C-alpha positions, 0 to 999 in steps of 0.5 A: 182951823182946828187943832187935833192935839188938844187934851184934857180940859182944853178939849172939853166944851163943858169947862168954862173956867177963867183959866181954861178960857185963857188957855184956849185964847193962847191955843188960838193965838198959836194956831194963827202963826201956824202955816195953812194946812190940810189933812192928807187923807192917805196918812191922816197927817196935817200938811202945810199947803203953802207958806201963808200962816193962818192969820195971813189967810184969814186977813186975805179972805176977810 
């Protein structure tokens, strides 16, 4: 999973403040409820590939 919409300190690997880490947890939790998707190589846009959420997919392949 990845999120290409992160900006500012959320997109930096160098900011380990408590606030930033808590915000990263929120981002991760939001990613779990999004549908499984992949990048359309022709458009560069993420497109859902089925009705399964990322959380459901992770549980399935656990």
